[in-house]
Steps between C-alpha positions, in 0.01 A plus 500: 500500500714410795868572475699187395829618660650250746510606865677365804235235557552368149874478556448318827264255327763444230765434765270266686408321180865481383658452843696193396673709223592747771627279779677228304752730319528715813582205722735340249702815437501593868621150584772521234619837631506366856695197389748719309541732798558204730696260281731735305852472650638800684803678351738673740730783393832586659639841410841665539568869448839607362613863512712651222761707682690770316877508460677603821770704325365789288478411134682825413811356666474136392300392196347154505540271200145367556291752307172312457183615675380318808186368324703357218757348734225340713343342191838371381576345839151348509557331167837368616352359821198338336706285270438128470801388712425737789129421518561125459749509787254687727217259411721204580635658818159574652306219329253739338206379289556138598168380358530700179850372433366147480248586230623809315812590304783704641421793271144525637630483859757775433239722336270449800779606736582805286136608528524461880797742512423869471733800505336840538679833519422779744532851357500842659514861388858626530665829409811513284754713690664609175196611302248540781236309304288236668466152356398148585786285630511141617612496863416138591334183379321200645563134430212259568442127472166321525457143624244281674731463799580822694827352622612409148389840371722668761799272431482534123452879524804519724699287253396719208585814696850366573547414133380845400745678733791276396422540132493878536843502666633256242363691202630835623843357579518322164388814321774704670761229430396468136513878455847519657623202296361639175656842557830337596505298178401807301778699666757232411373488142522878463847504655618236253343700218680816619832313496424369152418850372813640664715235332335575166555871558867444585552292183315762297717780644815304428391430142383858431725700727563786256134527394348544846298818557728627776801448269342670199552848644865416572534360147359821357743708707788276400399524134500877525840492670641270230363732231679789664817292523468414132471866413806570713692221325405643160635838608820340633541300181467811285761670711732198478449473123590868462807436713585189297462687170724774630768258624493298179544819302791612715652154494486485122714815476783377727782271390527210744879470446594869508722444801640151408872426553731208418717286729783751496264777609492677166166638381310286252354721230149449385439397140459852370815622667684190392377548146615857504836403643550224242390727219757755616769232531418332168647771276824511698532122509417479129760760432761298679401159365356352191137409460584132546679557821342312790460811713330683218272202434425466871408865543294493184306195612442650846381824338255305283383298795449813710315667219265206487453513876448873500242454230316251732522745785359764278193277441478437873509872571225555249292236666558662837400838360186353346422319828539824692264678265240222532521512880455874502201463273359229733537724801299770324227250405477361854422848628199511270383136479494187712712187458222329301482765226585353155768764422666443833499122458636532143779730614584266790537211256739711282702595805518134606626398156765774498612405850531134405700591186722728701557231762586243232748739333658588830530131592669438167720796561592390851554145388751628243686704754682344793526832683236553775353851535680699765370848438368617843229711348394208281507254788300738723236559238491127420442409866231768531337369184509142633347619829223681315430192290491284813256742661284492188498120504407509869220745426372276220503199733322698772247627247427144390442390857279803569293435189462134596388604849259754354348239268463260791331773708266586212399132469437489875285812481304358206429177690428679828119551445438127441720405793337765717152353434604148599699636793202707618274195475739301716523779755121540503453128551759504778333798670155341477631171635679678784182690584297179493766327713487777762121482509501122534773515766295750701190283466702194595602668825137593565394140428760369743374739768142396421604135525648565843180684591291195413737261677473701821119523463507880487296533182128469445380187680191301592423482872247262648282709731211257546596131483242240399265395782285191532151614393218457748210545259460388141488751219280281281236392437275779630236273645264777612502645153434157353204451734362845436536483125369143498190606692434788267552278197273231653214747558545650155503152343183399688300802395640478150391138474150601617478778240631273223257221591206744508590640162544162334185344653199546259231404757245751623519541874290808579185687392718784382660270244153406367403865487826582319432231244118536446460861591206402727511417870390149597174467693657296779835340600495141631804432728728203441385192691791283608471123505614288790813395309594858424448588865736221605761613247484854633553370855806307383629806320464709814690240701783498244506877503516510879776240511695682232456830679619346828803351324578834344472672837730242655753545222477878535555471877797273440645743243447788744672300771798413282536822305373792702530399866419208724133477595571509872693822459217640291245396760703658776529827306128490419411462868723794588328712240151397615595547863618853438 
């Protein structure tokens, strides 16, 4: 059995039989591609190249306040430029998209212009001089604008480039000014806060002067000194009390009027001597006079009166003797115990009572007698005793003041830890604020220098190295590519249509199909006999095909003339090639 596989002849027969499925799609798609290549409007692109120049002054000497990367800064400036007001002003200035503005909304027009603007960065491998590592860095960028008119493309690109350069200068200057202004305000705020803390600290020191940490050591020393002074006063008081006890004892044994005299200069006897004298005179006077005699009565009365007085003096002497014994006993106890011992305090109370009784008796005695003491020994001892008592009173007053001072110092020392904590917090806050103020002041000076750097254009800047030019050739559409792809798609569509028609057609067109169906070869194959009408239709079809082919060729020649090069130039080049 003959092989049923299709060969080249079969394929050619299929193409011949299905030629209209081949040429119609091919011609239609080819024509469409030619029309697209010819009729699509040309877009011209004007491009400017802007170089990112580094800071002229080394960054180690002057730090810039603009810390963003170049890529980020370029994107930020792009967004600021392509705002609605800027683009609307450029569209109005150069009368862009005149036809579209009559039919479409402003938002659609602006979006169309944004798509026509492109910003692309140019990177290069650079080496960090500090670390020595290589990295990608943006060294420049391009700004492009596409338009149907090359002149408008160049003008708008130039306008956008100017806006870009101005916006960069403006943004850097504003950034430096804002940084300097912020740091200046922060510096003023911190300075005001420092003054506030200092005022609070001064008020706190004034209110807690004696509880401050630096005063606590002095308070402790002063407390120790006052304690020593108190011990010294106690020792002095004991010595003065011993002296007072001694003087009181001596004074009690001396008659204050032992050396008294009358107006005539005669010695005035004391009561004992007077009593003795009267007692010696009384017998002689009684012997000379009767008991009722006035002189006898007078002497008798005076003797009785003196006896009474002597009896009172005897009690006073006993009190003085008892007082002397109590003072001696107190002196012995003070050598063994302190002033706060119960026995010592009890004995001091007894001594005080005896002294008060003795003073009262003496006052009564002195009030009864009109004669002032004139005994030198008595007067000397009395003045010494008064001096000792005055010194004791002075010691007691000084002791009271020392104890009050000591109590005040103890209270200050007890409150010192709480005061010290609050005082330390204030000092810490003041130190931290001062440190922050110094840091901000230093940064403020750097910001001011950086601001001056930007004002004098010494920092990082954008430099236009390639201004926009009027484009000579369009960048789109790619007409050759459209023609080439259209031709390929046309051929593929034609052959695809032939294959699809052959597959979908159920008719039997060859002996091989009969053999494939029946399994037996036919005895003979009668060719198709065309009628006169079919012959005329085929002739018409050929004429249409020829005309269509000629039209396609003409359109292709026209597209070649308009897109690739003029035909006369091509012909001249072709002759040169053939001639060589």
